[in-house]
DRENTORFI-974188 format. One record per residue (C-alpha): residue number from 0; residue in three letters; z, y, x. Coordinates in Angstrom, 3 decimals, padded with zeros to 6 digits. Example, Ala and Ser with C-alpha at 12.3 -4.5 7.8 and 13.67 -1.06 7.14 Angstrom:
// DRENTORFI-974188
rec k: 0; r: ALA; up: 007.800; north: -004.500; east: 012.300
rec k: 1; r: SER; up: 007.140; north: -001.060; east: 013.670
//
This chain:
// DRENTORFI-974188
rec k: 0; r: MET; up: 044.477; north: -017.266; east: 013.671
rec k: 1; r: THR; up: 045.485; north: -016.613; east: 010.253
rec k: 2; r: ALA; up: 043.943; north: -018.327; east: 006.960
rec k: 3; r: ASP; up: 041.481; north: -015.252; east: 006.463
rec k: 4; r: ASP; up: 040.188; north: -014.952; east: 009.996
rec k: 5; r: LEU; up: 039.738; north: -019.411; east: 010.050
rec k: 6; r: PHE; up: 037.649; north: -018.939; east: 006.588
rec k: 7; r: THR; up: 035.877; north: -015.566; east: 007.081
rec k: 8; r: GLY; up: 035.078; north: -016.946; east: 010.787
rec k: 9; r: LEU; up: 033.675; north: -020.098; east: 009.038
rec k: 10; r: THR; up: 031.643; north: -018.451; east: 006.466
rec k: 11; r: THR; up: 029.852; north: -016.357; east: 008.836
rec k: 12; r: ARG; up: 028.979; north: -019.757; east: 011.179
rec k: 13; r: LEU; up: 028.326; north: -021.591; east: 008.378
rec k: 14; r: GLU; up: 025.684; north: -018.443; east: 006.667
rec k: 15; r: ALA; up: 024.530; north: -018.646; east: 009.970
rec k: 16; r: LEU; up: 023.285; north: -022.153; east: 010.388
rec k: 17; r: ASP; up: 022.065; north: -022.087; east: 006.667
rec k: 18; r: THR; up: 019.500; north: -019.391; east: 008.064
rec k: 19; r: LEU; up: 018.667; north: -021.246; east: 010.454
rec k: 20; r: ALA; up: 018.332; north: -024.781; east: 009.010
rec k: 21; r: ALA; up: 016.659; north: -023.461; east: 005.621
rec k: 22; r: PRO; up: 012.839; north: -024.310; east: 004.966
rec k: 23; r: PRO; up: 010.622; north: -021.169; east: 003.870
rec k: 24; r: LEU; up: 011.992; north: -019.267; east: 001.128
rec k: 25; r: THR; up: 009.989; north: -019.708; east: -002.138
rec k: 26; r: ARG; up: 008.858; north: -016.211; east: -003.199
rec k: 27; r: ASP; up: 011.717; north: -016.076; east: -006.290
rec k: 28; r: MET; up: 014.381; north: -016.498; east: -003.923
rec k: 29; r: ALA; up: 013.413; north: -014.921; east: -001.492
rec k: 30; r: VAL; up: 013.311; north: -011.847; east: -003.454
rec k: 31; r: ALA; up: 017.190; north: -013.218; east: -004.632
rec k: 32; r: ARG; up: 018.566; north: -013.255; east: -001.419
rec k: 33; r: LEU; up: 017.184; north: -009.404; east: -000.621
rec k: 34; r: LYS; up: 018.826; north: -008.179; east: -003.797
rec k: 35; r: ARG; up: 021.996; north: -009.714; east: -002.420
rec k: 36; r: VAL; up: 022.002; north: -008.197; east: 000.856
rec k: 37; r: LEU; up: 020.225; north: -004.970; east: 000.380
rec k: 38; r: HIS; up: 023.210; north: -002.901; east: -000.152
rec k: 39; r: ASP; up: 025.107; north: -005.348; east: 002.544
rec k: 40; r: PRO; up: 025.949; north: -002.897; east: 004.968
rec k: 41; r: VAL; up: 026.624; north: -006.220; east: 007.253
rec k: 42; r: ARG; up: 023.263; north: -007.994; east: 006.385
rec k: 43; r: ARG; up: 020.959; north: -004.818; east: 007.694
rec k: 44; r: ILE; up: 019.402; north: -007.155; east: 010.154
rec k: 45; r: GLU; up: 019.007; north: -009.837; east: 007.845
rec k: 46; r: VAL; up: 016.760; north: -007.507; east: 005.976
rec k: 47; r: THR; up: 014.543; north: -006.431; east: 008.050
rec k: 48; r: ASP; up: 014.311; north: -010.073; east: 009.889
rec k: 49; r: MET; up: 013.471; north: -011.242; east: 006.322
rec k: 50; r: VAL; up: 010.996; north: -008.415; east: 005.450
rec k: 51; r: HIS; up: 009.156; north: -008.040; east: 009.099
rec k: 52; r: GLY; up: 009.227; north: -011.857; east: 009.515
rec k: 53; r: GLU; up: 006.977; north: -012.000; east: 005.789
rec k: 54; r: ALA; up: 004.740; north: -008.824; east: 007.069
rec k: 55; r: ASP; up: 004.331; north: -011.022; east: 010.703
rec k: 56; r: LYS; up: 003.035; north: -013.946; east: 008.898
rec k: 57; r: ILE; up: 000.145; north: -011.891; east: 007.229
rec k: 58; r: VAL; up: -000.847; north: -010.008; east: 010.747
rec k: 59; r: THR; up: -001.510; north: -013.064; east: 011.893
rec k: 60; r: HIS; up: -003.427; north: -014.606; east: 009.169
rec k: 61; r: VAL; up: -005.515; north: -011.774; east: 009.215
rec k: 62; r: ALA; up: -006.235; north: -011.668; east: 012.722
rec k: 63; r: ASP; up: -007.835; north: -015.208; east: 012.642
rec k: 64; r: GLN; up: -011.644; north: -014.124; east: 012.350
rec k: 65; r: ALA; up: -013.019; north: -017.240; east: 011.635
rec k: 66; r: ARG; up: -010.755; north: -016.872; east: 008.534
rec k: 67; r: PHE; up: -011.625; north: -013.418; east: 008.287
rec k: 68; r: PRO; up: -015.424; north: -012.760; east: 009.978
rec k: 69; r: VAL; up: -015.999; north: -009.642; east: 010.458
rec k: 70; r: TYR; up: -020.015; north: -010.407; east: 010.757
rec k: 71; r: ILE; up: -021.504; north: -012.719; east: 008.074
rec k: 72; r: PRO; up: -025.661; north: -012.060; east: 008.256
rec k: 73; r: GLN; up: -025.929; north: -013.365; east: 004.262
rec k: 74; r: ASN; up: -024.672; north: -013.687; east: 001.085
rec k: 75; r: VAL; up: -021.653; north: -011.486; east: 001.170
rec k: 76; r: PRO; up: -019.840; north: -011.753; east: -001.949
rec k: 77; r: PRO; up: -018.736; north: -015.158; east: -002.169
rec k: 78; r: ALA; up: -017.588; north: -015.145; east: 001.301
rec k: 79; r: TYR; up: -015.581; north: -011.397; east: 000.585
rec k: 80; r: ASP; up: -014.247; north: -013.172; east: -002.735
rec k: 81; r: VAL; up: -012.795; north: -015.839; east: -000.600
rec k: 82; r: ALA; up: -011.571; north: -013.393; east: 001.536
rec k: 83; r: LEU; up: -009.774; north: -011.120; east: -000.210
rec k: 84; r: THR; up: -007.940; north: -013.821; east: -002.594
rec k: 85; r: SER; up: -006.848; north: -014.895; east: 000.328
rec k: 86; r: MET; up: -005.268; north: -011.578; east: 001.823
rec k: 87; r: ARG; up: -003.885; north: -011.136; east: -001.318
rec k: 88; r: THR; up: -002.159; north: -014.518; east: -001.585
rec k: 89; r: GLU; up: -000.586; north: -014.948; east: 001.794
rec k: 90; r: SER; up: 000.674; north: -010.967; east: 001.186
rec k: 91; r: ASP; up: 002.441; north: -012.583; east: -002.307
rec k: 92; r: THR; up: 005.730; north: -012.649; east: -001.333
rec k: 93; r: LEU; up: 005.826; north: -009.742; east: 001.081
rec k: 94; r: LEU; up: 004.529; north: -007.798; east: -001.778
rec k: 95; r: HIS; up: 007.361; north: -008.599; east: -004.081
rec k: 96; r: LEU; up: 009.880; north: -008.160; east: -002.175
rec k: 97; r: LEU; up: 008.685; north: -004.825; east: -000.697
rec k: 98; r: ALA; up: 008.771; north: -003.745; east: -004.952
rec k: 99; r: THR; up: 012.068; north: -004.998; east: -005.537
rec k: 100; r: GLY; up: 013.465; north: -003.482; east: -001.666
rec k: 101; r: VAL; up: 011.889; north: -000.201; east: -002.751
rec k: 102; r: PHE; up: 013.021; north: 000.264; east: -005.855
rec k: 103; r: HIS; up: 016.212; north: -000.878; east: -005.304
rec k: 104; r: ASP; up: 017.083; north: 001.003; east: -002.125
rec k: 105; r: ASP; up: 018.754; north: 003.763; east: -001.800
rec k: 106; r: GLY; up: 017.265; north: 005.474; east: 001.971
rec k: 107; r: THR; up: 018.952; north: 002.391; east: 003.960
rec k: 108; r: HIS; up: 016.587; north: 000.892; east: 004.574
rec k: 109; r: ASN; up: 013.259; north: 003.041; east: 004.438
rec k: 110; r: ARG; up: 012.431; north: 002.389; east: 008.296
rec k: 111; r: VAL; up: 011.858; north: -001.472; east: 007.507
rec k: 112; r: TRP; up: 009.881; north: -000.592; east: 004.348
rec k: 113; r: LEU; up: 007.609; north: 001.863; east: 006.469
rec k: 114; r: GLY; up: 007.711; north: -000.531; east: 009.512
rec k: 115; r: VAL; up: 006.066; north: -002.939; east: 007.522
rec k: 116; r: ILE; up: 002.667; north: -000.975; east: 006.705
rec k: 117; r: GLN; up: 002.463; north: 000.564; east: 009.948
rec k: 118; r: ARG; up: 002.666; north: -003.834; east: 010.978
rec k: 119; r: LEU; up: -000.043; north: -004.244; east: 008.745
rec k: 120; r: MET; up: -002.091; north: -001.962; east: 009.505
rec k: 121; r: ALA; up: -001.957; north: -002.348; east: 013.520
rec k: 122; r: ALA; up: -003.839; north: -006.207; east: 012.418
rec k: 123; r: ARG; up: -006.699; north: -004.028; east: 011.711
rec k: 124; r: GLY; up: -007.340; north: -004.935; east: 015.725
rec k: 125; r: ARG; up: -009.760; north: -004.354; east: 018.435
rec k: 126; r: ILE; up: -013.421; north: -005.946; east: 017.959
rec k: 127; r: ASP; up: -015.362; north: -007.452; east: 020.899
rec k: 128; r: GLY; up: -019.103; north: -008.528; east: 020.018
rec k: 129; r: THR; up: -021.004; north: -008.203; east: 016.072
rec k: 130; r: SER; up: -019.556; north: -006.991; east: 013.593
rec k: 131; r: ASN; up: -020.578; north: -004.935; east: 010.443
rec k: 132; r: ASP; up: -017.917; north: -001.869; east: 009.411
rec k: 133; r: SER; up: -017.479; north: -003.189; east: 005.701
rec k: 134; r: LEU; up: -015.979; north: -006.042; east: 007.316
rec k: 135; r: ASP; up: -014.475; north: -004.372; east: 009.678
rec k: 136; r: ALA; up: -012.569; north: -002.563; east: 006.826
rec k: 137; r: TYR; up: -011.335; north: -005.421; east: 004.999
rec k: 138; r: ARG; up: -009.242; north: -006.127; east: 007.257
rec k: 139; r: HIS; up: -006.579; north: -003.429; east: 005.882
rec k: 140; r: TYR; up: -006.760; north: -005.194; east: 002.303
rec k: 141; r: PRO; up: -003.417; north: -005.804; east: 002.698
rec k: 142; r: ALA; up: -001.625; north: -002.593; east: 004.414
rec k: 143; r: VAL; up: -003.566; north: -001.100; east: 001.195
rec k: 144; r: LEU; up: -002.069; north: -003.710; east: -001.605
rec k: 145; r: ALA; up: 001.138; north: -002.760; east: 000.578
rec k: 146; r: THR; up: 000.984; north: 000.328; east: 000.399
rec k: 147; r: TRP; up: 000.401; north: 000.623; east: -003.294
rec k: 148; r: VAL; up: 003.046; north: -001.814; east: -004.338
rec k: 149; r: ALA; up: 005.401; north: 000.465; east: -002.474
rec k: 150; r: GLY; up: 003.919; north: 003.889; east: -003.706
rec k: 151; r: ILE; up: 004.364; north: 002.502; east: -007.380
rec k: 152; r: ALA; up: 007.549; north: 001.058; east: -007.295
rec k: 153; r: ALA; up: 008.633; north: 004.750; east: -004.978
rec k: 154; r: ILE; up: 007.251; north: 006.507; east: -008.182
rec k: 155; r: ALA; up: 009.196; north: 004.128; east: -010.554
rec k: 156; r: SER; up: 012.271; north: 004.704; east: -008.695
rec k: 157; r: GLN; up: 011.645; north: 008.704; east: -008.671
rec k: 158; r: ARG; up: 011.546; north: 008.106; east: -005.061
rec k: 159; r: GLU; up: 008.651; north: 010.184; east: -004.242
rec k: 160; r: HIS; up: 009.976; north: 011.500; east: -001.871
rec k: 161; r: PHE; up: 010.163; north: 008.258; east: 000.770
rec k: 162; r: LEU; up: 006.556; north: 008.229; east: -001.030
rec k: 163; r: ALA; up: 005.285; north: 011.067; east: 001.247
rec k: 164; r: ASP; up: 006.640; north: 009.053; east: 004.138
rec k: 165; r: LEU; up: 004.845; north: 005.934; east: 003.002
rec k: 166; r: LEU; up: 001.596; north: 008.081; east: 002.839
rec k: 167; r: THR; up: 002.021; north: 010.169; east: 006.571
rec k: 168; r: GLU; up: 004.503; north: 007.938; east: 008.115
rec k: 169; r: PRO; up: 002.501; north: 004.921; east: 009.165
rec k: 170; r: THR; up: -000.710; north: 005.646; east: 011.637
rec k: 171; r: TRP; up: -003.823; north: 003.501; east: 013.164
rec k: 172; r: ARG; up: -005.307; north: 004.576; east: 016.212
rec k: 173; r: PRO; up: -009.689; north: 004.218; east: 015.358
rec k: 174; r: GLN; up: -011.305; north: 001.953; east: 018.157
rec k: 175; r: PHE; up: -014.485; north: 004.073; east: 017.964
rec k: 176; r: ASN; up: -015.086; north: 008.054; east: 018.343
rec k: 177; r: ASP; up: -011.889; north: 010.116; east: 017.954
rec k: 178; r: ARG; up: -009.252; north: 007.909; east: 018.701
rec k: 179; r: THR; up: -006.879; north: 010.147; east: 017.027
rec k: 180; r: PRO; up: -003.801; north: 008.209; east: 015.204
rec k: 181; r: ARG; up: -004.660; north: 008.563; east: 011.462
rec k: 182; r: PRO; up: -001.781; north: 008.447; east: 008.545
rec k: 183; r: ALA; up: -002.021; north: 005.924; east: 006.137
rec k: 184; r: ALA; up: -003.502; north: 008.091; east: 003.382
rec k: 185; r: ASP; up: -006.258; north: 009.062; east: 005.846
rec k: 186; r: VAL; up: -006.665; north: 005.581; east: 006.871
rec k: 187; r: LEU; up: -006.418; north: 004.105; east: 003.744
rec k: 188; r: ARG; up: -008.386; north: 005.321; east: 000.953
rec k: 189; r: PRO; up: -009.523; north: 001.873; east: -001.229
rec k: 190; r: MET; up: -013.311; north: 003.087; east: -001.451
rec k: 191; r: TRP; up: -013.512; north: 003.248; east: 002.581
rec k: 192; r: LEU; up: -011.706; north: 000.000; east: 002.947
rec k: 193; r: LEU; up: -013.590; north: -002.046; east: 000.346
rec k: 194; r: GLU; up: -017.494; north: -002.528; east: -000.481
rec k: 195; r: ALA; up: -018.154; north: -001.593; east: -003.815
rec k: 196; r: SER; up: -021.629; north: -003.293; east: -004.292
rec k: 197; r: TRP; up: -019.748; north: -006.440; east: -002.970
rec k: 198; r: LEU; up: -016.556; north: -005.594; east: -005.092
rec k: 199; r: ASN; up: -018.559; north: -005.273; east: -008.042
rec k: 200; r: GLN; up: -020.891; north: -008.863; east: -007.187
rec k: 201; r: LEU; up: -017.419; north: -011.021; east: -007.130
rec k: 202; r: PRO; up: -018.066; north: -014.646; east: -008.069
rec k: 203; r: ARG; up: -014.262; north: -013.808; east: -009.779
rec k: 204; r: TRP; up: -015.799; north: -011.349; east: -012.460
rec k: 205; r: GLY; up: -018.384; north: -014.384; east: -013.919
rec k: 206; r: GLU; up: -020.970; north: -012.365; east: -013.520
rec k: 207; r: PRO; up: -021.703; north: -009.027; east: -012.112
rec k: 208; r: THR; up: -020.178; north: -005.800; east: -012.890
rec k: 209; r: ARG; up: -020.020; north: -001.960; east: -013.129
rec k: 210; r: TRP; up: -016.566; north: -000.383; east: -012.175
rec k: 211; r: LEU; up: -017.299; north: 002.705; east: -011.521
rec k: 212; r: TYR; up: -014.351; north: 002.818; east: -008.771
rec k: 213; r: PRO; up: -014.391; north: -001.300; east: -008.357
rec k: 214; r: ALA; up: -011.738; north: -000.952; east: -005.498
rec k: 215; r: SER; up: -008.927; north: 000.995; east: -007.499
rec k: 216; r: HIS; up: -009.746; north: -001.474; east: -010.163
rec k: 217; r: LEU; up: -008.768; north: -004.504; east: -007.778
rec k: 218; r: LEU; up: -005.590; north: -002.743; east: -006.461
rec k: 219; r: ARG; up: -004.646; north: -002.556; east: -010.021
rec k: 220; r: LEU; up: -004.890; north: -006.189; east: -010.941
rec k: 221; r: ASP; up: -003.574; north: -007.089; east: -007.299
rec k: 222; r: GLY; up: -000.613; north: -004.786; east: -007.565
rec k: 223; r: ARG; up: 000.626; north: -005.733; east: -011.119
rec k: 224; r: GLU; up: 002.275; north: -008.724; east: -010.815
rec k: 225; r: PRO; up: 004.791; north: -007.838; east: -007.807
rec k: 226; r: VAL; up: 005.764; north: -004.550; east: -010.309
rec k: 227; r: ARG; up: 005.707; north: -006.133; east: -013.868
rec k: 228; r: ALA; up: 009.786; north: -006.974; east: -013.124
rec k: 229; r: LEU; up: 010.011; north: -003.057; east: -012.485
rec k: 230; r: LEU; up: 007.418; north: -001.672; east: -014.972
rec k: 231; r: PRO; up: 007.373; north: -004.134; east: -017.626
rec k: 232; r: ASP; up: 004.505; north: -001.967; east: -019.783
rec k: 233; r: ASP; up: 001.169; north: -002.130; east: -019.191
rec k: 234; r: ASP; up: 000.700; north: 001.471; east: -019.736
rec k: 235; r: ALA; up: 003.654; north: 002.787; east: -017.768
rec k: 236; r: TYR; up: 001.948; north: 000.788; east: -014.679
rec k: 237; r: ALA; up: -001.383; north: 002.206; east: -015.687
rec k: 238; r: ALA; up: 000.322; north: 006.021; east: -015.633
rec k: 239; r: ALA; up: 002.662; north: 004.938; east: -011.694
rec k: 240; r: CYS; up: -000.997; north: 004.000; east: -010.383
rec k: 241; r: ASP; up: -002.415; north: 006.916; east: -011.925
rec k: 242; r: ARG; up: 000.157; north: 009.179; east: -009.756
rec k: 243; r: LEU; up: -000.533; north: 007.316; east: -007.214
rec k: 244; r: GLU; up: -003.635; north: 007.860; east: -006.418
rec k: 245; r: CYS; up: -003.409; north: 011.525; east: -007.016
rec k: 246; r: LEU; up: -000.807; north: 011.940; east: -005.000
rec k: 247; r: ALA; up: -002.743; north: 010.189; east: -002.383
rec k: 248; r: SER; up: -005.594; north: 012.325; east: -003.031
rec k: 249; r: TYR; up: -003.587; north: 015.063; east: -001.796
rec k: 250; r: VAL; up: -002.218; north: 013.935; east: 001.115
rec k: 251; r: ALA; up: -005.314; north: 012.053; east: 002.362
rec k: 252; r: VAL; up: -007.439; north: 015.615; east: 001.755
rec k: 253; r: ASP; up: -004.852; north: 017.995; east: 003.457
rec k: 254; r: ALA; up: -004.525; north: 014.922; east: 006.113
rec k: 255; r: ALA; up: -008.414; north: 014.370; east: 007.351
rec k: 256; r: ARG; up: -009.713; north: 016.779; east: 010.195
rec k: 257; r: GLU; up: -013.689; north: 016.505; east: 009.577
rec k: 258; r: PRO; up: -014.820; north: 017.901; east: 006.730
rec k: 259; r: SER; up: -016.445; north: 014.685; east: 006.032
rec k: 260; r: ARG; up: -012.905; north: 013.089; east: 005.155
rec k: 261; r: HIS; up: -011.728; north: 015.747; east: 003.106
rec k: 262; r: VAL; up: -012.423; north: 013.056; east: 000.218
rec k: 263; r: PRO; up: -009.998; north: 012.114; east: -002.407
rec k: 264; r: TRP; up: -008.627; north: 008.397; east: -003.081
rec k: 265; r: MET; up: -011.524; north: 008.722; east: -005.905
rec k: 266; r: GLY; up: -010.631; north: 005.773; east: -008.253
rec k: 267; r: GLU; up: -009.556; north: 005.210; east: -012.142
rec k: 268; r: PHE; up: -007.328; north: 008.358; east: -011.806
rec k: 269; r: ILE; up: -010.204; north: 010.866; east: -012.678
rec k: 270; r: LEU; up: -011.332; north: 008.274; east: -015.832
rec k: 271; r: ASP; up: -011.247; north: 008.565; east: -019.995
rec k: 272; r: GLY; up: -008.747; north: 010.523; east: -020.533
rec k: 273; r: ARG; up: -006.922; north: 011.469; east: -017.590
rec k: 274; r: SER; up: -008.965; north: 014.440; east: -016.269
rec k: 275; r: ASP; up: -012.098; north: 016.665; east: -017.801
rec k: 276; r: GLY; up: -015.582; north: 017.582; east: -016.309
rec k: 277; r: ASP; up: -013.224; north: 020.738; east: -015.035
rec k: 278; r: GLY; up: -010.991; north: 019.802; east: -012.959
rec k: 279; r: ASN; up: -008.334; north: 020.076; east: -015.752
rec k: 280; r: GLY; up: -006.406; north: 016.697; east: -015.872
rec k: 281; r: LEU; up: -003.991; north: 014.707; east: -013.905
rec k: 282; r: ALA; up: -005.114; north: 016.447; east: -010.738
rec k: 283; r: ALA; up: -004.312; north: 020.039; east: -012.234
rec k: 284; r: GLN; up: -001.226; north: 018.652; east: -014.048
rec k: 285; r: ILE; up: 000.757; north: 017.544; east: -011.073
rec k: 286; r: ALA; up: -000.524; north: 020.655; east: -008.996
rec k: 287; r: ARG; up: 001.680; north: 022.156; east: -011.376
rec k: 288; r: GLU; up: 005.063; north: 020.132; east: -010.143
rec k: 289; r: ILE; up: 004.531; north: 022.081; east: -006.244
rec k: 290; r: GLU; up: 006.820; north: 024.225; east: -005.861
rec k: 291; r: GLU; up: 009.995; north: 024.257; east: -003.317
rec k: 292; r: GLY; up: 012.005; north: 021.645; east: -004.075
rec k: 293; r: TRP; up: 008.806; north: 019.358; east: -004.918
rec k: 294; r: PRO; up: 009.294; north: 015.657; east: -003.722
rec k: 295; r: MET; up: 006.253; north: 015.469; east: -002.466
rec k: 296; r: LEU; up: 006.604; north: 018.463; east: -000.049
rec k: 297; r: ALA; up: 007.281; north: 016.897; east: 003.238
rec k: 298; r: ALA; up: 003.997; north: 015.683; east: 003.048
rec k: 299; r: PHE; up: 002.982; north: 018.908; east: 003.922
rec k: 300; r: ASP; up: 005.031; north: 019.797; east: 006.673
rec k: 301; r: LYS; up: 007.598; north: 021.401; east: 003.322
rec k: 302; r: ASP; up: 004.741; north: 024.051; east: 002.840
rec k: 303; r: VAL; up: 003.787; north: 024.852; east: -000.765
rec k: 304; r: GLU; up: 000.975; north: 026.462; east: -000.002
rec k: 305; r: ARG; up: -000.840; north: 023.675; east: 001.884
rec k: 306; r: ALA; up: 000.179; north: 021.622; east: -000.717
rec k: 307; r: ILE; up: -001.323; north: 023.378; east: -003.301
rec k: 308; r: LYS; up: -004.180; north: 024.182; east: -001.392
rec k: 309; r: ALA; up: -004.579; north: 019.853; east: -000.836
rec k: 310; r: ALA; up: -004.721; north: 020.565; east: -004.443
rec k: 311; r: GLU; up: -006.769; north: 022.557; east: -005.255
rec k: 312; r: ASP; up: -009.136; north: 020.695; east: -002.743
rec k: 313; r: THR; up: -009.012; north: 017.496; east: -004.535
rec k: 314; r: MET; up: -009.942; north: 019.045; east: -008.153
rec k: 315; r: GLU; up: -012.743; north: 020.843; east: -006.295
rec k: 316; r: PHE; up: -013.907; north: 017.643; east: -005.041
rec k: 317; r: ILE; up: -013.465; north: 015.870; east: -009.020
rec k: 318; r: ARG; up: -015.511; north: 018.304; east: -010.370
rec k: 319; r: GLU; up: -018.186; north: 018.119; east: -007.793
rec k: 320; r: HIS; up: -018.457; north: 014.735; east: -007.945
rec k: 321; r: GLY; up: -016.804; north: 013.173; east: -010.612
rec k: 322; r: ARG; up: -017.934; north: 009.911; east: -011.932
rec k: 323; r: GLY; up: -020.980; north: 010.114; east: -009.609
rec k: 324; r: TRP; up: -019.262; north: 009.317; east: -006.475
//
């Protein structure tokens, strides 16, 4: 055996022992480790194990119905606040890994990031017994948070072709009625997953608030820190959030089969100067980008006319409902 063989083999065995003996990684250590291994073709399995391991912790966490009851007979907002805070805290390391990984990836690990969303969507499993629809739906909060952070990272890194996959490839099958698998953009509409009246009464605000789109507001707050290193400027972050909501709206409207689900991701992207009452705001601006070669076109089976129709339907919904939704 040559010296090169000896020391290469020794290093590999020491790294394996170090991985087996390592205590749980802190968030920043995990991010630093991901940066080291992300572009090393020899360590692709390590990336998968690290990221999916964090996702599996969250799945186990959310599946605990003693911690996250699906039926609370009274005084919901305080318990709701505790549950959402717990989900966000448990998801912290994974959100930072997703932000770093999606932003710096060259596409090699796309299946890993998509697999995370698939696992988190599956965490909202079958319920037996009494349940409240809104308390069943909130079990998808880690999934929508992960989609939000990964989507912002994709926009920040100009990888909107991956955003198209992120919003369409992970699917979830409802427990009742039409059990056909639905894509992430259709399933994870924030205003359908999180009860607006409860959000506006969360104890964290100090007193009841009047956010017009409280689910959108909460996601912007909870999703800020994981992408701060990528988008340190708050205005740039807000613009990326607006764009994500608008693009997700196009995809959700297109993906919905029932007329009742032809609803955008109604959120703060339509407020203030972002969109006027005639729909000549962000939704109309982005619609003008749609042409052959548009990065998001894969979400519409590369059909330009279909993408334009989804954008027009989104604008029509905003004109009709706007701030009154």
